[in-house]
N, CA and C of each residue as an Amber inpcrd file, in Angstrom:
protein
   195
 120.0570000 119.0470000  84.6360000 119.8570000 117.6130000  84.4440000
 118.3550000 117.3200000  84.4790000 117.8610000 116.4870000  83.5570000
 116.4200000 116.1990000  83.5290000 115.9800000 115.3600000  84.7200000
 114.6920000 115.4150000  84.9700000 114.1450000 114.6140000  86.0650000
 114.2320000 113.1390000  85.7280000 114.3920000 112.3050000  86.7520000
 114.4120000 110.8580000  86.5540000 112.9880000 110.3590000  86.4230000
 112.7870000 109.3700000  85.5940000 111.4430000 108.8190000  85.4090000
 111.2380000 107.6050000  86.3120000 110.0520000 107.5500000  86.8980000
 109.6550000 106.4030000  87.6990000 109.2080000 105.2880000  86.7700000
 109.6030000 104.0610000  87.0740000 109.1040000 102.9000000  86.3370000
 107.6970000 102.6200000  86.8360000 106.6920000 102.8660000  85.9940000
 105.2980000 102.8060000  86.4050000 104.8740000 101.3950000  86.8310000
 105.4200000 100.3720000  86.1890000 105.0710000  98.9970000  86.5520000
 105.4740000  98.7160000  87.9930000 106.6360000  99.1980000  88.3920000
 107.1050000  98.9890000  89.7650000 106.3230000  99.8500000  90.7470000
 105.9400000 101.0520000  90.3370000 105.1980000 101.9500000  91.2170000
 103.8390000 101.3590000  91.5990000 103.2600000 100.5680000  90.6970000
 101.9720000  99.9310000  90.9800000 102.1270000  98.7250000  91.8960000
 103.3130000  98.1380000  91.9470000 103.5210000  96.8960000  92.6910000
 104.0780000  97.0890000  94.0880000 104.7200000  98.2230000  94.3600000
 105.3800000  98.4340000  95.6450000 104.8510000  99.6720000  96.3460000
 104.7360000  99.5810000  97.6730000 104.3630000 100.7270000  98.5050000
 105.4000000 100.8350000  99.6080000 105.5800000 102.0350000 100.1290000
 106.5310000 102.2440000 101.2120000 105.8090000 102.2280000 102.5570000
 106.4070000 101.5870000 103.5390000 105.8460000 101.6020000 104.8900000
 106.3180000 102.8690000 105.6010000 105.8300000 103.0890000 106.7930000
 106.2080000 104.2760000 107.5560000 107.6840000 104.3250000 107.8980000
 108.2980000 103.1620000 108.0730000 109.7230000 103.1080000 108.4270000
 110.6270000 103.0740000 107.1970000 110.0330000 103.1080000 105.9960000
 110.8410000 103.1550000 104.7720000 111.0850000 101.8260000 104.1050000
 110.4970000 100.7530000 104.6530000 110.6380000  99.4440000 104.0100000
 109.6710000  99.3560000 102.8400000 109.9350000  98.4250000 101.9210000
 109.0820000  98.2570000 100.7430000 108.1380000  97.0790000 100.9370000
 106.8620000  97.3320000 100.6990000 105.8240000  96.3180000 100.8600000
 105.4260000  95.8230000  99.4770000 105.1690000  94.5140000  99.3560000
 104.7840000  93.9330000  98.0720000 103.6970000  92.8970000  98.3050000
 102.9790000  92.5590000  97.2370000 102.0100000  91.4780000  97.3050000
 102.6750000  90.1810000  96.8680000 102.1540000  89.0720000  97.3360000
 102.7250000  87.7710000  97.0060000 102.2120000  87.2670000  95.6600000
 103.0040000  86.4330000  95.0220000 102.6490000  85.8430000  93.7320000
 101.8700000  84.5490000  93.9330000 101.4600000  83.9300000  92.8340000
 100.7840000  82.6180000  92.7990000  99.3660000  82.6500000  93.3640000
  98.6530000  83.7620000  93.1830000  97.2980000  83.8540000  93.7240000
  96.2740000  84.1400000  92.6170000  96.6550000  84.0350000  91.3520000
  95.7390000  84.4350000  90.2860000  94.9740000  83.2870000  89.6350000
  95.5760000  82.1240000  89.4620000  94.8690000  81.0080000  88.8210000
  95.4340000  79.6850000  89.3140000  94.8080000  78.5930000  88.9070000
  95.1200000  77.2260000  89.3780000  95.0420000  77.1970000  90.9090000
  93.9200000  77.6600000  91.4470000  93.7660000  77.7640000  92.8940000
  93.1520000  76.5120000  93.5070000  92.5990000  75.6000000  92.6790000
  91.9030000  74.4360000  93.2270000  92.8530000  73.4690000  93.9210000
  94.0690000  73.3400000  93.4250000  95.0130000  72.3950000  94.0350000
  95.7470000  72.9830000  95.2390000  95.6150000  74.2910000  95.4690000
  96.2840000  74.9170000  96.6090000  95.3980000  74.8430000  97.8380000
  96.0050000  74.6060000  98.9830000  95.2320000  74.4710000 100.2190000
  94.6760000  75.8270000 100.6460000  93.6410000  75.7740000 101.4770000
  93.0070000  76.9910000 101.9750000  94.0090000  77.8220000 102.7850000
  94.8310000  77.1480000 103.5650000  95.8390000  77.8380000 104.3850000
  96.8530000  78.5630000 103.5130000  97.2770000  77.8920000 102.4440000
  98.2580000  78.4950000 101.5390000  97.6850000  79.7240000 100.8450000
  96.4190000  79.6270000 100.3780000  95.7760000  80.7630000  99.7070000
  95.5560000  81.9250000 100.6740000  95.2170000  81.6000000 101.9200000
  94.9990000  82.6350000 102.9290000  96.2930000  83.3910000 103.2260000
  97.4090000  82.6680000 103.2890000  98.6970000  83.3140000 103.5470000
  99.1900000  84.1270000 102.3550000  98.7550000  83.7750000 101.1470000
  99.1400000  84.5430000  99.9610000  98.4480000  85.9010000  99.9050000
  97.3430000  86.0510000 100.6360000  96.6200000  87.3270000 100.6580000
  97.4140000  88.4280000 101.3550000  98.2040000  88.0390000 102.3540000
  98.8910000  89.0280000 103.1730000 100.0540000  89.6450000 102.4020000
 100.3000000  90.9200000 102.6550000 101.4380000  91.5970000 102.0320000
 102.7240000  91.1520000 102.7140000 103.8290000  91.2650000 101.9910000
 105.1340000  90.8640000 102.5190000 106.1080000  92.0280000 102.3650000
 107.1520000  92.0210000 103.1760000 108.2150000  93.0140000 103.0660000
 109.2180000  92.5130000 102.0260000 109.6360000  93.3960000 101.1300000
 110.5920000  93.0280000 100.0940000 111.9300000  92.6550000 100.7160000
 112.5510000  91.6100000 100.1910000 113.8230000  91.1270000 100.7110000
 114.9170000  92.1780000 100.5260000 115.8250000  92.2440000 101.4740000
 116.8610000  93.2820000 101.4670000 117.7900000  93.1840000 100.2560000
 117.9040000  91.9910000  99.6610000 118.7740000  91.8350000  98.4920000
 118.2180000  92.5370000  97.2670000 116.9000000  92.7870000  97.2330000
 116.2790000  93.4210000  96.0740000 116.0050000  94.9090000  96.2660000
 116.1130000  95.3950000  97.4900000 115.7110000  96.7700000  97.7920000
 116.5250000  97.7930000  97.0100000 117.8080000  97.5740000  96.8660000
 118.6820000  98.5220000  96.1690000 118.2270000  98.7240000  94.7200000
 117.9050000  97.6350000  94.0270000 117.4690000  97.7230000  92.6340000
 116.1090000  98.3820000  92.5110000 115.2130000  98.0910000  93.4440000
 113.8660000  98.6620000  93.3820000 113.9070000 100.1570000  93.6500000
 114.7410000 100.5830000  94.6020000 114.8640000 102.0140000  94.8910000
 115.4500000 102.7710000  93.7100000 116.2310000 102.0790000  92.8880000
 116.8100000 102.7030000  91.7000000 115.7370000 103.0030000  90.6540000
 114.7620000 102.1030000  90.5120000 113.7120000 102.3120000  89.5070000
 112.5260000 103.0970000  90.0670000 112.5460000 103.3540000  91.3870000
 111.5300000 104.1950000  92.0320000 112.2460000 105.3500000  92.7460000
 112.7630000 106.3260000  91.9980000 113.6270000 107.3410000  92.6050000
 112.9030000 108.2720000  93.5920000 111.6010000 108.4400000  93.4750000
 110.8860000 109.3950000  94.3300000 110.0560000 108.7240000  95.3920000
 110.2700000 107.4340000  95.6330000 109.4900000 106.7280000  96.6440000
 110.1480000 106.8700000  98.0000000
């Protein structure tokens, strides 16, 4: 059976933590930043843990992570 291919777009967006959870960056931080508060922009900088409802699908497209 051939090797499974990793989805490269997902590989660039997700990293695995030491305990096996998936880490992601938050959206809405690229443009139209003037109307967003400083607190909101500061919180968007921090990485977030991927929600458990999406983990199954992400692990499917990242077979070697």
